[in-house]
Predicted model as a PDB file, atoms N, CA, C, CB and O in Angstrom, pLDDT in the B-factor column:
MODEL        1                                                                  
ATOM      1  N   ILE A   1     101.888 139.085  70.990  1.00 81.00           N  
ATOM      2  CA  ILE A   1     101.508 137.163  70.594  1.00 81.00           C  
ATOM      3  C   ILE A   1     101.414 137.174  68.862  1.00 81.00           C  
ATOM      4  CB  ILE A   1      99.401 136.426  71.415  1.00 81.00           C  
ATOM      5  O   ILE A   1     100.655 137.969  68.308  1.00 81.00           O  
ATOM      6  N   ARG A   2     102.038 136.464  68.278  1.00 90.00           N  
ATOM      7  CA  ARG A   2     103.054 136.305  66.712  1.00 90.00           C  
ATOM      8  C   ARG A   2     101.463 135.850  66.028  1.00 90.00           C  
ATOM      9  CB  ARG A   2     104.844 134.604  66.609  1.00 90.00           C  
ATOM     10  O   ARG A   2     100.889 136.603  65.242  1.00 90.00           O  
ATOM     11  N   ARG A   3     100.907 134.592  66.435  1.00 90.00           N  
ATOM     12  CA  ARG A   3      99.955 133.961  65.783  1.00 90.00           C  
ATOM     13  C   ARG A   3      98.412 133.255  67.182  1.00 90.00           C  
ATOM     14  CB  ARG A   3     101.031 132.624  64.832  1.00 90.00           C  
ATOM     15  O   ARG A   3      98.548 133.299  68.404  1.00 90.00           O  
ATOM     16  N   PHE A   4      97.450 132.833  66.614  1.00 86.00           N  
ATOM     17  CA  PHE A   4      96.768 132.391  67.510  1.00 86.00           C  
ATOM     18  C   PHE A   4      95.384 131.356  66.420  1.00 86.00           C  
ATOM     19  CB  PHE A   4      96.307 133.857  68.553  1.00 86.00           C  
ATOM     20  O   PHE A   4      95.184 131.734  65.266  1.00 86.00           O  
ATOM     21  N   VAL A   5      95.030 130.810  66.671  1.00 81.00           N  
ATOM     22  CA  VAL A   5      94.171 129.617  66.528  1.00 81.00           C  
ATOM     23  C   VAL A   5      93.078 129.693  67.436  1.00 81.00           C  
ATOM     24  CB  VAL A   5      94.899 128.353  66.753  1.00 81.00           C  
ATOM     25  O   VAL A   5      93.069 129.192  68.561  1.00 81.00           O  
ATOM     26  N   ARG A   6      91.813 130.579  66.708  1.00 83.00           N  
ATOM     27  CA  ARG A   6      90.565 130.474  67.205  1.00 83.00           C  
ATOM     28  C   ARG A   6      90.023 129.013  67.101  1.00 83.00           C  
ATOM     29  CB  ARG A   6      89.719 131.436  66.514  1.00 83.00           C  
ATOM     30  O   ARG A   6      90.340 128.268  66.174  1.00 83.00           O  
ATOM     31  N   PHE A   7      89.289 128.700  67.989  1.00 78.00           N  
ATOM     32  CA  PHE A   7      88.345 127.064  68.006  1.00 78.00           C  
ATOM     33  C   PHE A   7      86.894 127.405  69.015  1.00 78.00           C  
ATOM     34  CB  PHE A   7      89.559 125.408  69.040  1.00 78.00           C  
ATOM     35  O   PHE A   7      86.498 127.873  70.083  1.00 78.00           O  
ATOM     36  N   ASN A   8      86.580 126.890  67.988  1.00 81.00           N  
ATOM     37  CA  ASN A   8      84.634 126.647  68.370  1.00 81.00           C  
ATOM     38  C   ASN A   8      84.629 126.178  68.941  1.00 81.00           C  
ATOM     39  CB  ASN A   8      83.507 126.117  67.747  1.00 81.00           C  
ATOM     40  O   ASN A   8      85.626 125.457  68.920  1.00 81.00           O  
ATOM     41  N   LEU A   9      83.373 125.820  70.494  1.00 80.00           N  
ATOM     42  CA  LEU A   9      83.014 125.280  71.301  1.00 80.00           C  
ATOM     43  C   LEU A   9      83.370 123.707  70.708  1.00 80.00           C  
ATOM     44  CB  LEU A   9      81.691 125.780  71.638  1.00 80.00           C  
ATOM     45  O   LEU A   9      83.342 123.434  69.508  1.00 80.00           O  
ATOM     46  N   GLY A  10      83.675 122.834  71.678  1.00 73.00           N  
ATOM     47  CA  GLY A  10      83.941 121.743  70.836  1.00 73.00           C  
ATOM     48  C   GLY A  10      84.950 121.205  69.869  1.00 73.00           C  
ATOM     49  O   GLY A  10      85.263 120.017  69.949  1.00 73.00           O  
ATOM     50  N   GLU A  11      85.552 122.080  68.846  1.00 75.00           N  
ATOM     51  CA  GLU A  11      86.440 121.842  68.519  1.00 75.00           C  
ATOM     52  C   GLU A  11      87.510 121.826  68.433  1.00 75.00           C  
ATOM     53  CB  GLU A  11      86.356 121.875  68.239  1.00 75.00           C  
ATOM     54  O   GLU A  11      88.069 122.632  69.177  1.00 75.00           O  
ATOM     55  N   GLY A  12      88.490 120.910  67.481  1.00 72.00           N  
ATOM     56  CA  GLY A  12      90.172 121.007  67.923  1.00 72.00           C  
ATOM     57  C   GLY A  12      89.989 119.662  69.662  1.00 72.00           C  
ATOM     58  O   GLY A  12      90.906 119.741  70.479  1.00 72.00           O  
ATOM     59  N   ILE A  13      89.262 119.019  69.844  1.00 73.00           N  
ATOM     60  CA  ILE A  13      89.070 118.617  71.668  1.00 73.00           C  
ATOM     61  C   ILE A  13      88.733 116.965  70.727  1.00 73.00           C  
ATOM     62  CB  ILE A  13      87.165 119.746  73.108  1.00 73.00           C  
ATOM     63  O   ILE A  13      87.728 116.912  70.019  1.00 73.00           O  
ATOM     64  N   GLU A  14      89.571 115.867  70.825  1.00 76.00           N  
ATOM     65  CA  GLU A  14      89.373 115.106  70.920  1.00 76.00           C  
ATOM     66  C   GLU A  14      88.173 113.864  71.720  1.00 76.00           C  
ATOM     67  CB  GLU A  14      90.195 115.320  70.929  1.00 76.00           C  
ATOM     68  O   GLU A  14      88.999 113.121  72.251  1.00 76.00           O  
ATOM     69  N   LYS A  15      87.775 113.693  71.823  1.00 74.00           N  
ATOM     70  CA  LYS A  15      86.785 112.914  73.080  1.00 74.00           C  
ATOM     71  C   LYS A  15      86.785 111.135  73.000  1.00 74.00           C  
ATOM     72  CB  LYS A  15      84.884 113.481  72.811  1.00 74.00           C  
ATOM     73  O   LYS A  15      85.987 110.496  72.314  1.00 74.00           O  
ATOM     74  N   LYS A  16      87.661 110.643  73.701  1.00 76.00           N  
ATOM     75  CA  LYS A  16      87.802 108.631  74.034  1.00 76.00           C  
ATOM     76  C   LYS A  16      86.506 108.588  74.014  1.00 76.00           C  
ATOM     77  CB  LYS A  16      88.552 107.761  75.757  1.00 76.00           C  
ATOM     78  O   LYS A  16      85.792 109.370  74.642  1.00 76.00           O  
ATOM     79  N   ASP A  17      86.055 107.560  73.203  1.00 78.00           N  
ATOM     80  CA  ASP A  17      84.590 107.453  73.045  1.00 78.00           C  
ATOM     81  C   ASP A  17      84.887 106.223  74.074  1.00 78.00           C  
ATOM     82  CB  ASP A  17      83.774 107.207  71.331  1.00 78.00           C  
ATOM     83  O   ASP A  17      85.984 105.698  73.886  1.00 78.00           O  
ATOM     84  N   VAL A  18      84.049 105.635  75.198  1.00 79.00           N  
ATOM     85  CA  VAL A  18      84.630 104.461  76.449  1.00 79.00           C  
ATOM     86  C   VAL A  18      83.254 103.882  76.235  1.00 79.00           C  
ATOM     87  CB  VAL A  18      85.135 105.038  78.413  1.00 79.00           C  
ATOM     88  O   VAL A  18      82.598 104.797  75.737  1.00 79.00           O  
ATOM     89  N   ASN A  19      82.702 103.107  76.330  1.00 85.00           N  
ATOM     90  CA  ASN A  19      81.791 102.248  76.606  1.00 85.00           C  
ATOM     91  C   ASN A  19      81.758 101.567  78.635  1.00 85.00           C  
ATOM     92  CB  ASN A  19      82.198 101.056  75.320  1.00 85.00           C  
ATOM     93  O   ASN A  19      82.466 100.583  78.852  1.00 85.00           O  
ATOM     94  N   PHE A  20      81.170 102.002  79.524  1.00 88.00           N  
ATOM     95  CA  PHE A  20      81.262 102.291  80.658  1.00 88.00           C  
ATOM     96  C   PHE A  20      80.766 100.492  81.309  1.00 88.00           C  
ATOM     97  CB  PHE A  20      80.285 103.791  80.963  1.00 88.00           C  
ATOM     98  O   PHE A  20      81.116  99.985  82.375  1.00 88.00           O  
ATOM     99  N   ALA A  21      79.807  99.840  80.145  1.00 88.00           N  
ATOM    100  CA  ALA A  21      79.883  98.468  80.743  1.00 88.00           C  
ATOM    101  C   ALA A  21      80.521  97.842  80.207  1.00 88.00           C  
ATOM    102  CB  ALA A  21      78.936  97.781  80.890  1.00 88.00           C  
ATOM    103  O   ALA A  21      80.389  96.661  80.529  1.00 88.00           O  
ATOM    104  N   GLU A  22      81.538  98.105  79.149  1.00 88.00           N  
ATOM    105  CA  GLU A  22      82.857  97.140  78.188  1.00 88.00           C  
ATOM    106  C   GLU A  22      83.595  97.263  79.529  1.00 88.00           C  
ATOM    107  CB  GLU A  22      83.891  97.969  76.407  1.00 88.00           C  
ATOM    108  O   GLU A  22      83.938  96.206  80.057  1.00 88.00           O  
ATOM    109  N   GLU A  23      83.895  98.462  80.170  1.00 88.00           N  
ATOM    110  CA  GLU A  23      85.204  98.357  80.992  1.00 88.00           C  
ATOM    111  C   GLU A  23      85.127  97.511  82.218  1.00 88.00           C  
ATOM    112  CB  GLU A  23      85.659  99.727  81.447  1.00 88.00           C  
ATOM    113  O   GLU A  23      85.988  96.748  82.657  1.00 88.00           O  
ATOM    114  N   VAL A  24      83.780  97.817  82.759  1.00 89.00           N  
ATOM    115  CA  VAL A  24      83.385  96.247  84.406  1.00 89.00           C  
ATOM    116  C   VAL A  24      83.272  95.126  83.825  1.00 89.00           C  
ATOM    117  CB  VAL A  24      81.614  96.203  85.501  1.00 89.00           C  
ATOM    118  O   VAL A  24      83.657  94.325  84.677  1.00 89.00           O  
ATOM    119  N   ALA A  25      82.899  94.380  82.626  1.00 89.00           N  
ATOM    120  CA  ALA A  25      82.725  93.675  82.471  1.00 89.00           C  
ATOM    121  C   ALA A  25      84.222  93.222  82.639  1.00 89.00           C  
ATOM    122  CB  ALA A  25      81.927  93.638  81.630  1.00 89.00           C  
ATOM    123  O   ALA A  25      84.701  92.477  83.495  1.00 89.00           O  
ATOM    124  N   GLU A  26      84.758  93.792  81.722  1.00 88.00           N  
ATOM    125  CA  GLU A  26      86.748  93.684  81.080  1.00 88.00           C  
ATOM    126  C   GLU A  26      86.941  93.517  82.408  1.00 88.00           C  
ATOM    127  CB  GLU A  26      87.921  95.325  80.180  1.00 88.00           C  
ATOM    128  O   GLU A  26      86.702  92.311  82.460  1.00 88.00           O  
ATOM    129  N   GLN A  27      87.198  93.828  83.531  1.00 88.00           N  
ATOM    130  CA  GLN A  27      87.697  94.286  85.325  1.00 88.00           C  
ATOM    131  C   GLN A  27      87.181  93.104  85.665  1.00 88.00           C  
ATOM    132  CB  GLN A  27      86.935  95.823  86.367  1.00 88.00           C  
ATOM    133  O   GLN A  27      87.940  92.239  86.102  1.00 88.00           O  
ATOM    134  N   THR A  28      85.345  92.770  85.482  1.00 89.00           N  
ATOM    135  CA  THR A  28      84.954  91.716  86.373  1.00 89.00           C  
ATOM    136  C   THR A  28      85.092  89.897  86.072  1.00 89.00           C  
ATOM    137  CB  THR A  28      83.529  92.098  86.544  1.00 89.00           C  
ATOM    138  O   THR A  28      84.725  88.974  86.798  1.00 89.00           O  
ATOM    139  N   LYS A  29      85.823  89.859  84.601  1.00 88.00           N  
ATOM    140  CA  LYS A  29      86.206  88.561  83.698  1.00 88.00           C  
ATOM    141  C   LYS A  29      87.200  88.390  83.920  1.00 88.00           C  
ATOM    142  CB  LYS A  29      86.143  88.489  82.351  1.00 88.00           C  
ATOM    143  O   LYS A  29      87.709  87.271  83.996  1.00 88.00           O  
ATOM    144  N   ALA A  30      88.152  90.164  84.203  1.00 82.00           N  
ATOM    145  CA  ALA A  30      89.469  89.663  84.446  1.00 82.00           C  
ATOM    146  C   ALA A  30      89.692  89.374  86.167  1.00 82.00           C  
ATOM    147  CB  ALA A  30      90.559  90.823  83.810  1.00 82.00           C  
ATOM    148  O   ALA A  30      90.714  88.763  86.478  1.00 82.00           O  
ATOM    149  N   LYS A  31      88.954  89.714  87.027  1.00 81.00           N  
ATOM    150  CA  LYS A  31      88.990  89.323  88.304  1.00 81.00           C  
ATOM    151  C   LYS A  31      88.890  87.401  88.411  1.00 81.00           C  
ATOM    152  CB  LYS A  31      87.657  90.216  89.036  1.00 81.00           C  
ATOM    153  O   LYS A  31      89.606  86.518  88.883  1.00 81.00           O  
ATOM    154  N   GLU A  32      87.986  87.444  87.904  1.00 78.00           N  
ATOM    155  CA  GLU A  32      86.994  85.976  88.069  1.00 78.00           C  
ATOM    156  C   GLU A  32      87.925  85.129  87.737  1.00 78.00           C  
ATOM    157  CB  GLU A  32      85.561  85.703  87.058  1.00 78.00           C  
ATOM    158  O   GLU A  32      87.823  83.959  88.104  1.00 78.00           O  
ATOM    159  N   ASP A  33      88.908  85.519  87.048  1.00 77.00           N  
ATOM    160  CA  ASP A  33      90.259  84.654  85.764  1.00 77.00           C  
ATOM    161  C   ASP A  33      91.488  84.716  87.028  1.00 77.00           C  
ATOM    162  CB  ASP A  33      90.953  86.045  83.683  1.00 77.00           C  
ATOM    163  O   ASP A  33      92.345  83.847  87.186  1.00 77.00           O  
ATOM    164  N   SER A  34      91.376  85.626  87.641  1.00 68.00           N  
ATOM    165  CA  SER A  34      92.516  85.542  88.524  1.00 68.00           C  
ATOM    166  C   SER A  34      92.210  84.327  89.482  1.00 68.00           C  
ATOM    167  CB  SER A  34      92.750  86.946  89.330  1.00 68.00           C  
ATOM    168  O   SER A  34      91.118  84.231  90.042  1.00 68.00           O  
ATOM    169  N   PRO A  35      93.312  83.320  89.662  1.00 63.00           N  
ATOM    170  CA  PRO A  35      93.405  81.991  90.327  1.00 63.00           C  
ATOM    171  C   PRO A  35      93.509  82.671  92.574  1.00 63.00           C  
ATOM    172  CB  PRO A  35      95.405  80.951  89.372  1.00 63.00           C  
ATOM    173  O   PRO A  35      94.250  83.475  93.138  1.00 63.00           O  
ATOM    174  N   THR A  36      92.596  81.968  92.979  1.00 60.00           N  
ATOM    175  CA  THR A  36      92.028  82.564  94.168  1.00 60.00           C  
ATOM    176  C   THR A  36      91.549  81.292  94.840  1.00 60.00           C  
ATOM    177  CB  THR A  36      90.849  83.698  93.893  1.00 60.00           C  
ATOM    178  O   THR A  36      90.665  80.521  94.466  1.00 60.00           O  
ATOM    179  N   SER A  37      92.484  81.230  96.132  1.00 58.00           N  
ATOM    180  CA  SER A  37      92.015  80.383  96.890  1.00 58.00           C  
ATOM    181  C   SER A  37      90.565  79.879  97.113  1.00 58.00           C  
ATOM    182  CB  SER A  37      92.421  80.754  97.780  1.00 58.00           C  
ATOM    183  O   SER A  37      89.769  80.688  97.590  1.00 58.00           O  
ATOM    184  N   THR A  38      90.157  78.676  96.829  1.00 58.00           N  
ATOM    185  CA  THR A  38      88.850  78.658  97.702  1.00 58.00           C  
ATOM    186  C   THR A  38      88.301  77.931  99.125  1.00 58.00           C  
ATOM    187  CB  THR A  38      88.051  78.237  96.880  1.00 58.00           C  
ATOM    188  O   THR A  38      87.188  77.469  99.376  1.00 58.00           O  
ATOM    189  N   GLU A  39      89.165  77.989  99.716  1.00 59.00           N  
ATOM    190  CA  GLU A  39      89.296  77.018 100.501  1.00 59.00           C  
ATOM    191  C   GLU A  39      89.189  78.383 101.929  1.00 59.00           C  
ATOM    192  CB  GLU A  39      90.859  75.886 100.130  1.00 59.00           C  
ATOM    193  O   GLU A  39      90.107  79.093 102.340  1.00 59.00           O  
ATOM    194  N   PRO A  40      87.993  78.352 102.307  1.00 60.00           N  
ATOM    195  CA  PRO A  40      87.331  79.398 103.714  1.00 60.00           C  
ATOM    196  C   PRO A  40      88.646  79.111 104.922  1.00 60.00           C  
ATOM    197  CB  PRO A  40      85.273  78.604 104.550  1.00 60.00           C  
ATOM    198  O   PRO A  40      89.247  78.165 105.432  1.00 60.00           O  
ATOM    199  N   GLU A  41      88.607  80.624 104.968  1.00 65.00           N  
ATOM    200  CA  GLU A  41      89.951  80.858 106.242  1.00 65.00           C  
ATOM    201  C   GLU A  41      89.620  80.626 107.567  1.00 65.00           C  
ATOM    202  CB  GLU A  41      90.541  82.401 106.386  1.00 65.00           C  
ATOM    203  O   GLU A  41      88.645  81.221 108.026  1.00 65.00           O  
ATOM    204  N   ALA A  42      90.190  79.948 108.189  1.00 65.00           N  
ATOM    205  CA  ALA A  42      89.718  79.044 110.061  1.00 65.00           C  
ATOM    206  C   ALA A  42      89.281  80.722 110.473  1.00 65.00           C  
ATOM    207  CB  ALA A  42      91.735  77.988 111.593  1.00 65.00           C  
ATOM    208  O   ALA A  42      89.845  81.811 110.367  1.00 65.00           O  
ATOM    209  N   ALA A  43      88.104  80.292 110.937  1.00 64.00           N  
ATOM    210  CA  ALA A  43      87.849  81.782 111.658  1.00 64.00           C  
ATOM    211  C   ALA A  43      88.823  81.298 113.260  1.00 64.00           C  
ATOM    212  CB  ALA A  43      85.583  82.243 111.974  1.00 64.00           C  
ATOM    213  O   ALA A  43      89.021  80.189 113.756  1.00 64.00           O  
ATOM    214  N   PRO A  44      89.292  82.813 113.738  1.00 64.00           N  
ATOM    215  CA  PRO A  44      89.814  82.662 115.161  1.00 64.00           C  
ATOM    216  C   PRO A  44      88.850  82.499 116.575  1.00 64.00           C  
ATOM    217  CB  PRO A  44      90.623  83.894 115.338  1.00 64.00           C  
ATOM    218  O   PRO A  44      87.728  82.936 116.834  1.00 64.00           O  
ATOM    219  N   GLU A  45      89.976  81.525 117.500  1.00 65.00           N  
ATOM    220  CA  GLU A  45      89.287  80.900 117.616  1.00 65.00           C  
ATOM    221  C   GLU A  45      89.032  82.292 119.042  1.00 65.00           C  
ATOM    222  CB  GLU A  45      89.646  79.236 117.562  1.00 65.00           C  
ATOM    223  O   GLU A  45      89.835  83.120 119.474  1.00 65.00           O  
ATOM    224  N   PRO A  46      87.040  81.916 119.557  1.00 62.00           N  
ATOM    225  CA  PRO A  46      86.979  83.333 120.549  1.00 62.00           C  
ATOM    226  C   PRO A  46      87.926  83.164 121.780  1.00 62.00           C  
ATOM    227  CB  PRO A  46      85.319  83.638 121.223  1.00 62.00           C  
ATOM    228  O   PRO A  46      88.267  82.100 122.298  1.00 62.00           O  
ATOM    229  N   ALA A  47      88.350  84.683 122.213  1.00 61.00           N  
ATOM    230  CA  ALA A  47      88.871  84.664 123.452  1.00 61.00           C  
ATOM    231  C   ALA A  47      87.958  83.764 124.655  1.00 61.00           C  
ATOM    232  CB  ALA A  47      89.025  86.164 123.790  1.00 61.00           C  
ATOM    233  O   ALA A  47      86.749  83.590 124.504  1.00 61.00           O  
ATOM    234  N   ASN A  48      88.603  83.302 125.683  1.00 61.00           N  
ATOM    235  CA  ASN A  48      88.010  83.469 126.800  1.00 61.00           C  
ATOM    236  C   ASN A  48      87.716  84.802 127.404  1.00 61.00           C  
ATOM    237  CB  ASN A  48      88.641  82.826 127.539  1.00 61.00           C  
ATOM    238  O   ASN A  48      88.469  85.772 127.483  1.00 61.00           O  
ATOM    239  N   VAL A  49      86.600  84.686 127.780  1.00 55.00           N  
ATOM    240  CA  VAL A  49      85.893  86.706 128.004  1.00 55.00           C  
ATOM    241  C   VAL A  49      86.422  86.916 129.542  1.00 55.00           C  
ATOM    242  CB  VAL A  49      83.425  87.037 128.009  1.00 55.00           C  
ATOM    243  O   VAL A  49      86.999  87.908 129.986  1.00 55.00           O  
ATOM    244  N   GLU A  50      86.006  85.511 130.346  1.00 59.00           N  
ATOM    245  CA  GLU A  50      86.328  85.479 132.217  1.00 59.00           C  
ATOM    246  C   GLU A  50      87.200  85.646 131.976  1.00 59.00           C  
ATOM    247  CB  GLU A  50      86.217  84.373 133.363  1.00 59.00           C  
ATOM    248  O   GLU A  50      87.342  86.545 132.805  1.00 59.00           O  
ATOM    249  N   GLU A  51      88.657  85.584 131.230  1.00 60.00           N  
ATOM    250  CA  GLU A  51      90.079  85.781 131.828  1.00 60.00           C  
ATOM    251  C   GLU A  51      90.530  87.382 131.501  1.00 60.00           C  
ATOM    252  CB  GLU A  51      91.237  84.599 131.070  1.00 60.00           C  
ATOM    253  O   GLU A  51      91.465  87.998 132.011  1.00 60.00           O  
ATOM    254  N   GLU A  52      89.434  87.915 130.349  1.00 65.00           N  
ATOM    255  CA  GLU A  52      89.855  89.079 129.892  1.00 65.00           C  
ATOM    256  C   GLU A  52      88.658  90.198 130.659  1.00 65.00           C  
ATOM    257  CB  GLU A  52      89.922  89.004 128.131  1.00 65.00           C  
ATOM    258  O   GLU A  52      88.325  91.166 129.976  1.00 65.00           O  
ATOM    259  N   ALA A  53      88.232  90.091 131.621  1.00 70.00           N  
ATOM    260  CA  ALA A  53      86.912  90.908 131.791  1.00 70.00           C  
ATOM    261  C   ALA A  53      87.707  91.736 132.385  1.00 70.00           C  
ATOM    262  CB  ALA A  53      85.531  90.388 132.581  1.00 70.00           C  
ATOM    263  O   ALA A  53      88.806  91.496 132.885  1.00 70.00           O  
ATOM    264  N   VAL A  54      86.864  93.190 132.298  1.00 71.00           N  
ATOM    265  CA  VAL A  54      87.585  94.083 132.723  1.00 71.00           C  
ATOM    266  C   VAL A  54      86.445  95.041 133.816  1.00 71.00           C  
ATOM    267  CB  VAL A  54      88.279  94.813 131.379  1.00 71.00           C  
ATOM    268  O   VAL A  54      85.221  95.046 133.941  1.00 71.00           O  
ATOM    269  N   PRO A  55      87.518  95.761 134.449  1.00 73.00           N  
ATOM    270  CA  PRO A  55      86.645  95.950 135.739  1.00 73.00           C  
ATOM    271  C   PRO A  55      85.551  97.236 135.242  1.00 73.00           C  
ATOM    272  CB  PRO A  55      87.762  96.437 137.276  1.00 73.00           C  
ATOM    273  O   PRO A  55      86.100  98.319 135.040  1.00 73.00           O  
ATOM    274  N   LYS A  56      83.711  97.150 134.992  1.00 80.00           N  
ATOM    275  CA  LYS A  56      83.111  98.106 135.523  1.00 80.00           C  
ATOM    276  C   LYS A  56      83.154  99.451 136.177  1.00 80.00           C  
ATOM    277  CB  LYS A  56      82.798  97.678 135.966  1.00 80.00           C  
ATOM    278  O   LYS A  56      83.143  99.427 137.408  1.00 80.00           O  
ATOM    279  N   ILE A  57      83.209 100.791 135.508  1.00 82.00           N  
ATOM    280  CA  ILE A  57      83.565 102.125 136.367  1.00 82.00           C  
ATOM    281  C   ILE A  57      82.609 102.304 136.113  1.00 82.00           C  
ATOM    282  CB  ILE A  57      84.570 103.211 136.212  1.00 82.00           C  
ATOM    283  O   ILE A  57      82.267 102.179 134.937  1.00 82.00           O  
ATOM    284  N   ALA A  58      81.395 102.821 137.436  1.00 83.00           N  
ATOM    285  CA  ALA A  58      80.864 103.275 137.630  1.00 83.00           C  
ATOM    286  C   ALA A  58      80.335 105.384 137.156  1.00 83.00           C  
ATOM    287  CB  ALA A  58      81.213 102.599 138.508  1.00 83.00           C  
ATOM    288  O   ALA A  58      80.957 106.037 137.994  1.00 83.00           O  
ATOM    289  N   VAL A  59      79.869 105.958 136.624  1.00 82.00           N  
ATOM    290  CA  VAL A  59      80.105 107.778 136.022  1.00 82.00           C  
ATOM    291  C   VAL A  59      78.899 108.333 136.102  1.00 82.00           C  
ATOM    292  CB  VAL A  59      80.611 108.098 134.283  1.00 82.00           C  
ATOM    293  O   VAL A  59      77.853 108.026 135.529  1.00 82.00           O  
ATOM    294  N   SER A  60      79.065 108.921 136.631  1.00 87.00           N  
ATOM    295  CA  SER A  60      77.438 109.839 137.062  1.00 87.00           C  
ATOM    296  C   SER A  60      77.312 110.782 135.690  1.00 87.00           C  
ATOM    297  CB  SER A  60      77.553 111.183 138.876  1.00 87.00           C  
ATOM    298  O   SER A  60      78.207 111.015 134.877  1.00 87.00           O  
ATOM    299  N   ALA A  61      76.412 111.090 135.682  1.00 88.00           N  
ATOM    300  CA  ALA A  61      76.304 111.829 134.072  1.00 88.00           C  
ATOM    301  C   ALA A  61      76.941 113.160 134.682  1.00 88.00           C  
ATOM    302  CB  ALA A  61      74.387 112.088 133.185  1.00 88.00           C  
ATOM    303  O   ALA A  61      77.844 113.739 134.078  1.00 88.00           O  
ATOM    304  N   LYS A  62      76.134 113.911 136.651  1.00 91.00           N  
ATOM    305  CA  LYS A  62      77.027 114.863 136.448  1.00 91.00           C  
ATOM    306  C   LYS A  62      78.204 115.117 137.190  1.00 91.00           C  
ATOM    307  CB  LYS A  62      76.457 115.793 136.452  1.00 91.00           C  
ATOM    308  O   LYS A  62      78.333 116.117 137.897  1.00 91.00           O  
ATOM    309  N   ASP A  63      79.614 113.686 136.965  1.00 90.00           N  
ATOM    310  CA  ASP A  63      81.085 113.666 137.143  1.00 90.00           C  
ATOM    311  C   ASP A  63      81.207 114.369 135.572  1.00 90.00           C  
ATOM    312  CB  ASP A  63      81.907 111.914 137.489  1.00 90.00           C  
ATOM    313  O   ASP A  63      82.065 115.229 135.373  1.00 90.00           O  
ATOM    314  N   VAL A  64      80.108 113.847 134.279  1.00 89.00           N  
ATOM    315  CA  VAL A  64      80.454 113.456 133.408  1.00 89.00           C  
ATOM    316  C   VAL A  64      80.357 115.311 133.346  1.00 89.00           C  
ATOM    317  CB  VAL A  64      79.747 112.168 132.595  1.00 89.00           C  
ATOM    318  O   VAL A  64      81.375 115.946 133.071  1.00 89.00           O  
ATOM    319  N   LYS A  65      79.222 115.922 133.592  1.00 91.00           N  
ATOM    320  CA  LYS A  65      79.358 117.204 133.140  1.00 91.00           C  
ATOM    321  C   LYS A  65      80.257 117.922 133.966  1.00 91.00           C  
ATOM    322  CB  LYS A  65      78.143 117.847 133.051  1.00 91.00           C  
ATOM    323  O   LYS A  65      80.771 118.730 133.192  1.00 91.00           O  
ATOM    324  N   ALA A  66      80.510 118.011 134.550  1.00 91.00           N  
ATOM    325  CA  ALA A  66      81.449 118.279 135.379  1.00 91.00           C  
ATOM    326  C   ALA A  66      83.423 118.733 134.352  1.00 91.00           C  
ATOM    327  CB  ALA A  66      81.295 116.669 136.464  1.00 91.00           C  
ATOM    328  O   ALA A  66      84.331 119.544 134.169  1.00 91.00           O  
ATOM    329  N   LEU A  67      82.685 116.984 133.978  1.00 88.00           N  
ATOM    330  CA  LEU A  67      84.481 117.281 133.363  1.00 88.00           C  
ATOM    331  C   LEU A  67      84.550 117.524 132.221  1.00 88.00           C  
ATOM    332  CB  LEU A  67      85.574 116.148 133.390  1.00 88.00           C  
ATOM    333  O   LEU A  67      85.688 117.637 131.766  1.00 88.00           O  
ATOM    334  N   ARG A  68      83.496 117.686 131.380  1.00 90.00           N  
ATOM    335  CA  ARG A  68      83.021 118.249 129.986  1.00 90.00           C  
ATOM    336  C   ARG A  68      83.590 119.835 130.332  1.00 90.00           C  
ATOM    337  CB  ARG A  68      81.043 118.078 129.632  1.00 90.00           C  
ATOM    338  O   ARG A  68      84.524 120.324 129.696  1.00 90.00           O  
ATOM    339  N   ASP A  69      82.855 120.586 131.478  1.00 90.00           N  
ATOM    340  CA  ASP A  69      83.056 122.006 132.129  1.00 90.00           C  
ATOM    341  C   ASP A  69      84.099 122.292 132.009  1.00 90.00           C  
ATOM    342  CB  ASP A  69      82.814 122.248 133.393  1.00 90.00           C  
ATOM    343  O   ASP A  69      84.374 123.396 131.539  1.00 90.00           O  
ATOM    344  N   GLN A  70      85.327 121.172 132.487  1.00 89.00           N  
ATOM    345  CA  GLN A  70      86.675 122.028 133.316  1.00 89.00           C  
ATOM    346  C   GLN A  70      87.276 121.979 132.066  1.00 89.00           C  
ATOM    347  CB  GLN A  70      87.715 121.269 134.802  1.00 89.00           C  
ATOM    348  O   GLN A  70      88.037 122.897 131.761  1.00 89.00           O  
ATOM    349  N   THR A  71      86.930 120.449 130.756  1.00 87.00           N  
ATOM    350  CA  THR A  71      88.051 120.776 129.646  1.00 87.00           C  
ATOM    351  C   THR A  71      87.306 121.427 128.719  1.00 87.00           C  
ATOM    352  CB  THR A  71      88.846 119.524 128.949  1.00 87.00           C  
ATOM    353  O   THR A  71      87.957 121.763 127.730  1.00 87.00           O  
ATOM    354  N   GLY A  72      86.018 121.751 128.709  1.00 82.00           N  
ATOM    355  CA  GLY A  72      85.648 122.602 127.724  1.00 82.00           C  
ATOM    356  C   GLY A  72      85.385 122.069 126.110  1.00 82.00           C  
ATOM    357  O   GLY A  72      85.357 122.639 125.019  1.00 82.00           O  
ATOM    358  N   ALA A  73      85.185 120.462 126.639  1.00 71.00           N  
ATOM    359  CA  ALA A  73      84.348 119.258 125.735  1.00 71.00           C  
ATOM    360  C   ALA A  73      83.239 119.343 125.036  1.00 71.00           C  
ATOM    361  CB  ALA A  73      83.937 118.285 126.418  1.00 71.00           C  
ATOM    362  O   ALA A  73      82.798 118.352 124.454  1.00 71.00           O  
TER     363      ALA A  73                                                      
ENDMDL                                                                          
END                                                                             
C-alpha cells in the first residue's frame, strides 16, 4: 500500500437530497397528463353455463386420504 485516505463517519460521501412527496407528485402529474382513452371497454359476453357444464364427481374423504397416503402428499 503506497497511500491511503482515512475518512471519518459520513465524510466524503455525497448524499442526494430527494423529496419523496415531490417525486410522487411529479409522477402523478405525468400519469394524468398522458393521453388515455376515456371510453369504457366493452364487458365480455357471459358464457352460456348450460353448454359448458362440467359433470360433478363425488370423491369421499376416505378416497382422498388413501390417495394422499399413496402419493405422500
